[in-house]
C-alpha positions as MATLAB code, in Angstrom:
seq = 'IDTEFELLIAEESVNNISERKILYSQLGQIKNEEALQKFEQKLIDRFGALPKPAIALLNSVRIKWKATAIGLERLMMKQGKMIGYFIGDQQSSFYQSKRFIKVMQFAQHNGNICKVKEKETKTGLKLLITFENVKSINKALEMLERM';
ca = [
     -78.544  -74.198   86.582;
     -75.078  -72.744   86.882;
     -72.394  -75.409   86.747;
     -68.813  -76.167   85.896;
     -69.790  -79.588   84.537;
     -69.649  -80.127   80.793;
     -73.249  -80.279   79.533;
     -73.406  -80.329   75.755;
     -73.962  -82.068   72.505;
     -70.372  -82.225   71.325;
     -69.254  -81.136   67.888;
     -67.699  -84.590   67.480;
     -71.162  -86.157   67.833;
     -73.132  -83.650   65.747;
     -70.771  -81.591   63.614;
     -73.421  -79.404   61.953;
     -73.966  -76.338   64.158;
     -77.486  -75.727   62.787;
     -78.465  -79.266   63.660;
     -77.041  -78.875   67.186;
     -79.056  -75.669   67.647;
     -82.218  -77.481   66.557;
     -81.500  -80.298   69.012;
     -80.932  -77.821   71.868;
     -84.175  -76.081   70.956;
     -86.053  -79.390   70.928;
     -84.512  -80.318   74.274;
     -85.667  -77.016   75.733;
     -89.260  -77.841   74.793;
     -89.340  -81.218   76.568;
     -91.565  -81.220   79.646;
     -91.618  -84.804   80.948;
     -89.537  -87.947   81.392;
     -91.250  -89.921   78.641;
     -90.503  -87.237   76.042;
     -86.930  -86.930   77.308;
     -86.394  -90.675   76.908;
     -87.771  -90.539   73.356;
     -85.429  -87.632   72.588;
     -82.479  -89.582   74.014;
     -83.360  -92.631   71.918;
     -83.652  -90.442   68.825;
     -80.148  -89.109   69.492;
     -78.759  -92.616   69.915;
     -80.500  -93.841   66.752;
     -79.129  -90.953   64.692;
     -75.683  -90.407   66.184;
     -74.734  -93.561   68.086;
     -73.825  -93.961   71.746;
     -73.977  -90.702   73.650;
     -70.775  -89.304   75.119;
     -70.720  -88.334   78.824;
     -71.338  -84.590   78.242;
     -74.529  -85.378   76.290;
     -75.758  -87.766   78.985;
     -74.971  -85.084   81.563;
     -76.956  -82.571   79.496;
     -80.004  -84.839   79.534;
     -79.616  -85.404   83.265;
     -79.359  -81.643   83.808;
     -82.906  -81.398   82.431;
     -84.008  -83.956   85.016;
     -82.189  -81.965   87.705;
     -84.004  -78.813   86.628;
     -87.367  -80.583   86.959;
     -86.502  -81.998   90.393;
     -85.146  -78.676   91.646;
     -88.272  -76.834   90.505;
     -90.496  -79.466   92.121;
     -88.851  -78.959   95.513;
     -89.099  -75.175   95.307;
     -85.677  -74.166   94.042;
     -85.514  -71.299   91.580;
     -81.741  -71.404   91.083;
     -79.134  -74.144   91.363;
     -75.336  -73.884   91.382;
     -73.015  -76.864   91.103;
     -69.389  -75.879   91.556;
     -66.323  -77.013   93.471;
     -67.981  -80.179   94.743;
     -71.035  -78.371   96.136;
     -74.597  -78.027   94.958;
     -76.382  -74.942   96.273;
     -80.097  -74.524   95.727;
     -81.829  -71.182   96.198;
     -85.427  -71.451   97.347;
     -88.219  -69.247   96.014;
     -87.257  -65.642   96.711;
     -90.698  -64.405   97.786;
     -90.691  -65.039  101.528;
     -94.486  -64.573  101.555;
     -94.980  -67.369   99.018;
     -97.476  -70.077   99.979;
     -94.667  -72.519   99.137;
     -93.201  -71.908  102.597;
     -96.416  -73.244  104.172;
     -96.649  -76.257  101.840;
     -96.216  -79.938  102.589;
     -93.434  -80.000   99.989;
     -91.379  -77.392  101.868;
     -91.940  -79.189  105.175;
     -90.758  -82.429  103.564;
     -87.584  -80.719  102.284;
     -86.869  -79.282  105.749;
     -87.399  -82.698  107.351;
     -85.032  -84.257  104.821;
     -82.367  -81.660  105.634;
     -82.882  -82.151  109.358;
     -82.460  -85.932  109.094;
     -79.569  -85.766  106.614;
     -77.337  -83.087  108.114;
     -74.295  -85.076  107.045;
     -75.000  -84.394  103.355;
     -76.954  -81.108  103.310;
     -77.540  -77.923  105.274;
     -80.219  -75.230  105.073;
     -79.293  -71.647  105.871;
     -80.211  -68.046  105.157;
     -77.908  -65.788  103.173;
     -78.027  -62.038  102.645;
     -77.907  -61.186   98.923;
     -78.261  -57.994   96.859;
     -81.977  -58.712   96.523;
     -82.530  -59.542  100.192;
     -82.460  -62.567  102.443;
     -82.470  -65.935  100.635;
     -82.994  -69.415  101.989;
     -80.649  -72.001  100.509;
     -79.808  -75.643  100.770;
     -76.231  -76.795  100.279;
     -75.155  -80.330   99.430;
     -71.534  -81.350   99.941;
     -69.529  -83.802   97.863;
     -71.452  -83.369   94.598;
     -68.783  -84.123   92.032;
     -70.931  -85.138   89.066;
     -74.281  -84.465   87.445;
     -75.328  -88.000   88.345;
     -74.553  -87.357   92.026;
     -76.562  -84.113   91.918;
     -79.530  -85.929   90.390;
     -79.247  -88.697   92.985;
     -79.297  -86.148   95.841;
     -82.376  -84.364   94.520;
     -84.195  -87.646   93.881;
     -83.711  -88.593   97.544;
     -85.703  -85.570   98.592;
];
């Protein structure tokens, strides 16, 4: 995920840099929603209410999971847009999957909020999906959950 949104555990919340590094490492190991909720509760228990950047950080993990599940290998969120890059291997079985068909149907029926197009890059032709008016991590998560 490449974004201009602030996604962090702020120094004001956890002032010990070693402890913040441990928390980031633990967060990187989390693989499901239940574990993420336990981690969030642990943070709240230890450090109090979470500031917006920390909540956004946790939601960015959810975004990563959702993006991966719909076949995106890269996601950019900048200047009010969210651009997802589909799997680069054009021969991938993903492009014949029910999941890909569902994503294409979503884009077709929701042309007012997203568009699918091909783009020439240094590494070849890429298929991407672009969402307009994504001005927060919560909005990005909401868009991906709709798919």
